[in-house]
C-alpha positions as a printed Julia matrix, in Angstrom:
171×3 Matrix{Float64}:
 72.46  -36.76   -88.42
 74.65  -34.03   -87.11
 73.65  -30.71   -88.58
 70.28  -32.0    -89.82
 67.1   -30.44   -88.49
 64.32  -32.7    -87.4
 61.04  -31.8    -89.05
 58.51  -32.89   -86.47
 54.84  -32.41   -87.29
 52.65  -31.93   -84.25
 48.89  -32.45   -84.41
 46.82  -29.26   -84.46
 45.56  -27.95   -81.15
 42.48  -25.95   -80.21
 44.76  -22.88   -80.05
 45.75  -23.47   -83.68
 42.06  -23.69   -84.63
 41.34  -20.43   -82.8
 44.15  -18.72   -84.73
 42.76  -19.92   -88.06
 41.99  -16.73   -90.03
 38.64  -18.22   -91.05
 37.38  -18.56   -87.48
 36.39  -14.94   -86.8
 34.38  -14.44   -90.03
 32.58  -17.72   -89.36
 31.69  -16.68   -85.81
 30.52  -13.29   -87.08
 28.23  -14.96   -89.59
 26.95  -17.37   -86.93
 25.96  -14.58   -84.55
 24.69  -12.34   -87.39
 22.0   -14.95   -88.06
 21.54  -16.19   -84.52
 20.86  -12.88   -82.75
 18.07  -11.52   -84.98
 16.58  -15.0    -85.38
 16.27  -15.44   -81.6
 14.82  -11.92   -81.28
 12.18  -12.63   -83.93
 11.42  -16.07   -82.49
 11.0   -14.73   -78.96
  8.44  -12.17   -80.05
  6.7   -14.53   -82.48
  5.97  -17.13   -79.82
  5.03  -14.68   -77.04
  1.28  -15.36   -77.57
  1.98  -18.94   -76.46
  3.03  -17.7    -73.01
  0.68  -16.41   -70.32
  2.5   -13.07   -70.06
  1.07  -12.12   -73.46
 -2.38  -11.98   -71.85
 -1.49  -10.69   -68.39
  1.42   -8.23   -68.68
  1.8    -4.72   -70.12
  3.39   -4.18   -73.51
  6.47   -2.77   -71.73
  6.83   -5.94   -69.66
  6.37   -8.07   -72.78
  9.01   -6.05   -74.66
 11.41   -6.34   -71.75
 10.8   -10.1    -71.52
 11.47  -10.52   -75.25
 14.72   -8.57   -75.1
 15.78  -10.25   -71.86
 15.1   -13.71   -73.26
 16.96  -12.86   -76.48
 19.98  -11.82   -74.44
 19.81  -15.1    -72.56
 19.48  -17.01   -75.82
 22.63  -15.36   -77.17
 24.57  -16.2    -74.0
 23.33  -19.8    -74.07
 24.14  -20.14   -77.77
 27.66  -18.8    -77.29
 28.22  -21.03   -74.27
 27.05  -24.24   -75.92
 29.06  -23.47   -79.07
 32.16  -22.85   -76.93
 31.57  -26.08   -74.98
 31.22  -27.99   -78.25
 34.36  -26.41   -79.69
 36.41  -27.21   -76.59
 35.17  -30.79   -76.29
 34.93  -32.01   -79.91
 36.16  -29.13   -82.07
 39.72  -30.09   -82.96
 40.11  -29.16   -86.62
 37.11  -26.8    -86.63
 36.24  -24.87   -88.77
 38.16  -26.43   -91.69
 37.63  -30.15   -91.04
 34.14  -31.25   -92.21
 33.99  -34.03   -89.6
 34.84  -31.56   -86.83
 32.23  -29.16   -88.21
 29.55  -31.86   -87.97
 30.62  -32.9    -84.46
 30.51  -29.3    -83.24
 27.14  -28.65   -84.91
 25.57  -31.78   -83.44
 26.87  -31.14   -79.94
 25.86  -27.47   -80.11
 22.26  -28.46   -80.9
 22.2   -31.24   -78.29
 23.55  -28.98   -75.54
 21.16  -26.18   -76.5
 18.21  -28.57   -76.39
 19.34  -30.0    -73.08
 19.59  -26.57   -71.52
 16.21  -25.57   -72.95
 14.46  -28.62   -71.55
 16.01  -27.99   -68.13
 15.33  -24.24   -68.18
 11.72  -24.55   -69.31
 11.08  -27.16   -66.61
 12.81  -25.12   -63.91
 11.06  -21.87   -64.84
  7.56  -23.26   -65.46
  7.44  -25.92   -62.75
  9.87  -25.04   -59.95
 10.27  -21.28   -60.0
  6.99  -20.52   -61.76
  8.78  -17.58   -63.41
  6.63  -18.0    -66.51
  3.75  -20.12   -67.7
  2.58  -21.5    -70.99
 -0.72  -20.26   -72.37
 -3.28  -22.97   -73.19
 -2.38  -22.59   -76.89
  1.24  -23.77   -76.33
  1.72  -27.32   -77.61
  3.67  -29.28   -74.99
  5.9   -32.25   -75.73
  4.75  -35.42   -73.99
  6.99  -36.94   -71.33
  9.25  -33.92   -70.95
  6.61  -31.18   -70.69
  8.62  -28.64   -72.67
  6.77  -26.26   -74.95
  7.08  -27.15   -78.63
  8.2   -23.71   -79.8
 11.15  -23.32   -77.4
 12.22  -26.87   -78.28
 12.07  -26.15   -82.02
 13.8   -22.81   -81.48
 16.92  -24.64   -80.31
 16.95  -26.86   -83.37
 15.98  -24.45   -86.14
 18.03  -21.4    -85.18
 21.39  -23.06   -84.38
 21.16  -25.24   -87.5
 20.33  -22.23   -89.7
 23.07  -20.1    -88.11
 25.67  -22.86   -88.45
 24.62  -23.5    -92.05
 25.05  -19.8    -92.9
 28.33  -19.56   -91.0
 29.61  -22.7    -92.7
 29.25  -21.08   -96.1
 32.27  -18.92   -95.2
 34.59  -21.9    -94.81
 37.36  -22.5    -97.3
 35.71  -24.09  -100.37
 38.61  -26.57  -100.57
 37.64  -28.0    -97.18
 33.92  -28.33   -97.76
 32.51  -31.8    -97.75
 30.69  -32.04  -101.08
 28.66  -35.1   -100.17
């Protein structure tokens, strides 16, 4: 064995995944869909909140932009949490992609349920208009709940199209 080099293969780490040249284009595509989608959603469901009927158009515009900024921060945070906790092999490994996508949606929904409850019930920072459908048992408005399913799934689907075609799960 003298003079021979050992060829040890180490498992990939999260740092290796972050250095993957495909990661940045995928994240760009994710946020390129996510940001305008949240902006459109926020303004589209404004009539389901009381502020639509009580506030000035300037306050409504500010609320829509403010909420969109919060949505982007939440989306980035839950994606990062999913990547750190279950993302080994992401973005190339289809199983890791699915784990990250599922956890991203679950964490986003969990935060939304908590935030809507805290801001409508405890802080009374905003209120639903009578037209807002509310989910039984949890009391969360239907449109914010759907927002955190539809938008992350659409953004991840679009971002996933940039992955290496050799690594795509064709099932």
